[in-house]
C-alpha positions in Angstrom: -4.8 -15.8 8.0 -8.4 -14.8 7.8 -11.0 -12.6 9.5 -13.9 -14.6 11.0 -15.8 -11.8 12.6 -16.1 -8.1 11.8 -17.9 -5.4 13.9 -18.3 -1.7 12.9 -19.8 1.1 14.8 -20.3 4.5 13.3 -17.8 3.6 10.5 -18.6 5.3 7.2 -22.2 4.7 6.4 -22.8 2.1 9.1 -24.4 2.9 12.5 -23.7 -0.7 13.5 -22.9 -3.9 11.6 -21.8 -7.3 13.0 -21.0 -10.1 10.6 -19.4 -13.6 10.7 -17.0 -14.3 7.9 -15.6 -17.6 6.6 -12.2 -18.5 5.1 -12.0 -18.8 1.4 -13.9 -16.5 -0.9 -16.3 -14.0 0.7 -18.3 -11.7 -1.6 -20.2 -8.5 -0.9 -22.7 -7.6 -3.6 -24.6 -4.4 -3.7 -25.3 -1.3 -5.8 -22.9 1.6 -5.8 -23.1 3.7 -2.6 -24.6 1.0 -0.4 -21.5 0.4 1.7 -19.9 -2.8 0.4 -16.5 -1.2 0.0 -16.8 0.2 3.5 -16.6 -3.3 4.9 -13.4 -4.3 3.2 -11.9 -0.8 3.8 -12.4 -1.4 7.6 -10.5 -4.7 7.4 -7.6 -3.1 5.6 -7.6 -0.2 8.1 -6.9 -2.6 10.9 -4.0 -4.0 8.9 -2.5 -0.7 7.8 -4.0 2.0 10.0 -4.9 3.8 6.9 -7.5 3.8 4.1 -6.9 2.9 0.5 -9.5 5.5 -0.5 -8.9 8.6 1.6 -5.8 10.2 3.2 -7.4 11.3 6.5 -9.5 9.7 9.1 -12.3 12.2 9.1 -14.4 10.6 6.3 -14.3 7.3 8.1 -16.5 8.5 10.9 -20.2 8.5 10.3 -21.6 12.0 9.9 -22.8 13.2 13.3 -20.8 10.7 15.3 -17.7 11.6 17.4 -15.8 8.4 16.7 -15.8 5.2 14.8 -14.9 1.7 16.0 -13.6 -1.2 13.9 -13.2 -4.6 15.5 -12.2 -7.9 14.0 -11.3 -11.4 15.2 -8.4 -12.7 13.2 -7.4 -16.4 13.0 -3.9 -17.6 12.1 -5.1 -20.0 9.5 -7.7 -22.6 8.4 -6.0 -25.3 10.5 -5.0 -23.1 13.4 -7.5 -22.2 16.1 -5.4 -19.3 17.5 -7.3 -16.1 17.4 -6.7 -12.4 18.2 -9.2 -9.6 18.5 -8.0 -6.3 17.0 -10.0 -3.1 17.8 -9.4 0.5 17.1 -11.4 3.7 17.9 -10.9 6.3 15.3 -11.0 9.9 16.7 -10.5 12.5 13.9 -8.2 15.3 15.1 -7.2 13.3 18.2 -5.2 10.2 19.0 -6.8 7.0 18.0 -7.0 4.2 20.6 -6.3 0.6 20.0 -6.9 -2.7 21.8 -5.7 -6.2 21.4 -7.8 -8.9 23.0 -9.6 -6.1 24.9 -6.3 -4.9 26.5 -5.5 -1.2 25.7 -2.3 -0.6 23.7 0.0 2.3 24.2 0.0 3.1 20.5 -2.2 2.0 17.6 1.0 1.1 15.7 1.4 -1.9 17.9 -1.4 -3.5 15.9 0.7 -3.5 12.7 1.9 -6.9 11.6 -0.9 -8.9 13.2 -3.3 -8.7 10.2 -1.8 -8.4 6.7 -3.7 -7.4 3.6 -3.2 -6.9 -0.1 -5.8 -4.6 -1.7 -6.6 -4.1 -5.3 -9.1 -1.4 -6.2 -9.9 0.9 -9.1 -7.7 3.6 -7.6 -4.7 1.3 -8.2 -4.7 2.2 -11.9 -2.8 5.3 -10.8 0.2 3.0 -10.0 0.7 2.6 -13.7 -0.8 5.8 -15.2 -0.3 8.3 -12.3 2.5 10.3 -10.8 5.6 8.8 -9.2 4.0 9.3 -5.7 1.5 6.6 -6.5 4.3 4.1 -7.4 6.3 5.0 -4.3 3.3 4.6 -2.1 2.6 1.2 -3.6 6.1 0.0 -3.0 6.3 1.5 0.5 3.0 -0.2 1.5 4.4 -3.5 0.4 7.6 -2.9 2.3 5.6 -2.2 5.5 3.5 -5.3 5.0 6.7 -7.4 4.8 8.4 -5.6 7.7 5.8 -3.7 9.8 8.5 -1.7 11.6 9.2 0.1 8.3 6.0 2.0 8.6 7.6 3.8 11.5 10.8 4.3 9.6 8.9 5.9 6.7 7.1 8.1 9.1 10.4 9.2 10.7 11.8 10.0 7.2 8.8 12.2 6.4 9.3 14.1 9.7 13.0 14.8 9.0 12.2 15.7 5.4 9.7 18.3 6.5 12.2 19.9 9.0 15.0 19.9 6.3 12.7 21.5 3.7 11.7 24.1 6.2 15.3 25.0 6.8 16.1 25.1 3.1 13.1 27.4 2.5 14.5 29.8 5.1 18.0 29.6 3.7 16.6 30.4 0.2 15.0 33.6 1.5 11.5 32.3 0.8 10.5 31.7 4.4 10.1 35.4 5.2 12.5 35.1 8.1 16.0 36.4 8.8 18.6 33.7 7.7 20.1 31.8 10.6 23.9 32.3 10.7 24.2 28.7 11.9 21.9 27.3 9.2 24.6 25.4 7.3 25.7 23.6 10.4 22.0 22.8 11.2 21.5 21.6 7.6 24.4 19.2 8.0 22.6 17.6 11.0 19.4 17.2 9.0 21.5 15.8 6.1 22.9 13.1 8.4 19.5 12.1 9.6 17.9 12.1 6.2 20.7 10.1 4.7 20.6 7.5 7.5 16.9 7.0 7.5 16.7 7.4 3.7 19.2 4.6 3.2 17.1 2.3 5.2 14.0 3.2 3.2 15.9 2.9 -0.1 17.5 -0.5 0.8 14.1 -1.9 1.7 12.5 -0.7 -1.5 15.3 -2.1 -3.7 15.1 -5.5 -1.9 11.4 -5.6 -2.2 11.3 -4.5 -5.9 13.9 -7.2 -6.8 11.9 -9.9 -5.0 8.5 -8.6 -6.3 9.2 -8.5 -10.1 9.5 -12.2 -10.9 6.1 -12.7 -9.3 4.7 -9.7 -11.1 6.1 -10.8 -14.5 4.5 -14.2 -14.0 1.2 -12.7 -12.9 1.0 -10.5 -15.9 1.8 -13.4 -18.2 -1.0 -15.4 -16.6 -3.5 -12.5 -16.9 -2.5 -11.3 -20.4 -0.4 -14.0 -22.0 -0.6 -12.5 -25.5 1.0 -9.2 -24.4 4.6 -8.0 -23.7 6.7 -9.0 -20.8 6.2 -6.8 -17.7 9.5 -5.5 -16.0 10.5 -2.6 -13.9 13.4 -0.3 -13.3 14.1 1.7 -10.1 14.9 5.3 -10.8 16.9 6.9 -8.0 17.6 10.5 -7.2 21.2 9.3 -6.7 21.4 9.4 -10.5 24.9 7.9 -10.6 24.4 5.9 -13.8 25.7 2.7 -12.3 22.4 0.9 -12.3 22.5 -2.9 -12.4 20.4 -4.7 -15.1 19.4 -8.1 -13.9 17.3 -11.0 -15.2 14.7 -10.4 -12.5 13.2 -7.5 -14.3 14.4 -4.8 -11.9 16.9 -2.1 -12.8 18.4 -0.6 -9.6 21.4 1.0 -8.0 24.2 -1.4 -7.7 24.0 -1.9 -3.9 21.4 -2.4 -1.2 23.9 -2.0 1.6 22.6 0.7 3.9 25.9 2.2 4.9 27.0 2.5 1.3 23.6 4.0 0.3 23.9 6.5 3.2 27.3 7.7 2.0 26.0 8.0 -1.5 23.0 10.0 -0.4 25.3 12.4 1.6 27.6 12.8 -1.4 24.7 13.6 -3.7 23.2 16.1 -1.2 26.6 17.8 -1.1 26.7 18.0 -4.9 23.3 19.6 -5.2 23.6 21.8 -2.1 23.5 25.0 -4.0 20.5 24.0 -6.1 18.6 22.8 -3.0 19.2 26.1 -1.2 18.3 28.1 -4.2 15.0 26.2 -4.7 14.3 25.8 -1.0 13.5 22.0 -1.2 15.2 18.7 -0.8 16.1 17.2 -4.2 17.9 14.0 -3.1 16.3 11.0 -1.3 13.7 8.3 -1.7 10.9 10.9 -1.8 12.2 11.9 -5.3 12.5 8.3 -6.7 10.3 6.5 -9.2 9.7 3.0 -10.4 9.6 2.8 -14.2 7.1 0.1 -15.2 7.9 -1.4 -18.6 6.0 -3.5 -21.1 8.3 -5.0 -23.6 10.6 -2.2 -24.5 8.3 0.7 -23.7 7.3 2.4 -20.5 3.8 1.4 -19.5 2.9 5.0 -18.6 2.0 6.8 -21.8 2.3 3.7 -24.1 0.1 1.0 -22.5 -3.5 0.7 -23.4 -6.2 0.9 -20.8 -6.5 -2.8 -20.7 -2.8 -3.3 -20.5 -2.5 -0.8 -17.7 -5.3 -2.5 -15.7 -3.5 -5.9 -16.2 -0.2 -4.4 -15.1 -1.7 -2.8 -12.0 -3.4 -6.1 -11.1 -0.2 -8.1 -11.7 1.7 -5.8 -9.3 -0.8 -6.5 -6.6 -0.9 -10.2 -7.3 2.8 -10.2 -7.4 2.8 -8.6 -4.0 0.4 -11.2 -2.7 2.6 -14.1 -4.0 5.8 -12.4 -2.6 4.2 -12.2 0.9 3.3 -15.9 0.6 6.8 -16.7 -0.4 7.9 -14.8 2.8 5.7 -17.1 4.8 2.9 -14.5 5.3 -0.7 -15.4 4.4 -2.4 -12.0 3.8 -6.1 -11.4 3.3 -6.6 -10.5 -0.3 -9.1 -7.8 -1.0 -10.5 -7.3 -4.6 -12.6 -4.1 -4.4 -14.9 -3.7 -7.4 -12.3 -4.9 -9.9 -14.1 -7.5 -12.0 -16.4 -4.9 -13.7 -13.2 -3.5 -15.4 -12.0 -6.8 -16.8 -13.2 -8.9 -19.8 -14.4 -12.4 -19.2 -11.0 -14.0 -20.0 -9.1 -11.7 -17.5 -11.8 -12.3 -14.9 -11.4 -16.1 -15.1 -7.6 -15.8 -15.0 -7.7 -13.5 -12.0 -10.1 -15.8 -10.1 -7.9 -18.8 -10.9 -4.9 -17.0 -9.4 -6.4 -16.2 -6.0 -8.2 -19.3 -5.0 -5.3 -20.6 -3.0 -5.5 -17.6 -0.5 -6.7 -18.2 3.0 -9.3 -15.5 2.5 -10.4 -13.4 -0.5 -12.8 -10.5 0.2 -14.5 -9.4 -3.0 -16.9 -6.6 -3.7 -19.1 -6.3 -6.8 -22.0 -4.2 -7.9 -23.4 -7.0 -10.1 -23.1 -10.6 -9.2 -22.9 -11.6 -12.9 -19.5 -9.9 -13.1 -18.1 -12.6 -10.8 -16.6 -15.8 -12.3 -18.3 -19.0 -11.3 -15.1 -20.2 -9.6 -15.5 -17.6 -6.9 -18.2 -19.5 -5.2 -18.2 -19.2 -1.4 -19.8 -17.1 1.3 -21.9 -14.2 -0.2 -23.7 -11.2 1.3 -26.1 -8.7 -0.1 -25.4 -5.1 1.0 -28.1 -2.5 0.9 -29.3 0.4 3.0 -26.9 -0.2 5.8 -27.6 -3.9 6.1 -25.4 -6.9 5.4 -27.5 -9.9 4.7 -26.3 -13.5 3.9 -27.3 -14.5 0.3 -27.5 -17.9 -1.2 -25.0 -18.4 -4.0 
């Protein structure tokens, strides 16, 4: 899978840009602030309907414009002439509008699954060094890339969670409203919904983490072979103590069966009912979970050096890339300004690990940061213009 044509209108810093892309390595070189990352961000937006840089659509629309348009032609593979044209109009504060081969879609979500991407950027260091939310977001994004329908499931979970938290806040007396005499019955309804959807989210996470870690362990060994082995343990709010240590590097609850997970979530909610009401917040569910990343015998967070943390974050993304390929998915790999943070050895090892991709989109402020093996199509980006550059 690769993008062979990209058009932007009023997206970020661009009034208009239209560029033909090739399979293999495509590099955008330009000083900071010139718009090179905006190009790869647009590609990722069509794949995920979100940005890896900001949490809302407002910054994506050029200042003074009412909307932004992102359009790309996506080919199934280097030896496959089939092509689809994906297009979305971004309207901050209103519903976005999407088209496929110029035909309007009822919902932008119908674009999900056509183009798949794996993005590594400086922000991804937070997966290793940041709060649990960053690790959950990473795993959920990979789940949605494997199974696009899970993006909708995760959205539904968040909606139910907000409603349940609102009810708990009222029951705790913190909502400033008279308690509902039927609140406990209503809470049971939200319990049932949260447990059912939460079990689906949790099962998908556990399956994905189990499948991911062998690829991640290998990727870390390839990038930093002199360092400790990279493994991971899933830490669930179920907190039953019956985790299952396996040889694949993942420590997880003993089951991925949705029905059993649903019952366990309901039981744990019942156990913590009083505490949840007192605090006015949901304490059980995938939104409270974490992934403990481990190097050797120690947690990476708090113990890993800056270089080890970078290598681990990169290994997780490369692991995700190789997992998708093992699933039969050929994602576009995006390396956004990552080579400047790596030493020469890690740069060469990273480059060697991605050359088999159908397409690798790379951004760099300095061309000299790029390994020689990343030869391919190259553009210079400056002052809103994207100009082909001889390599």
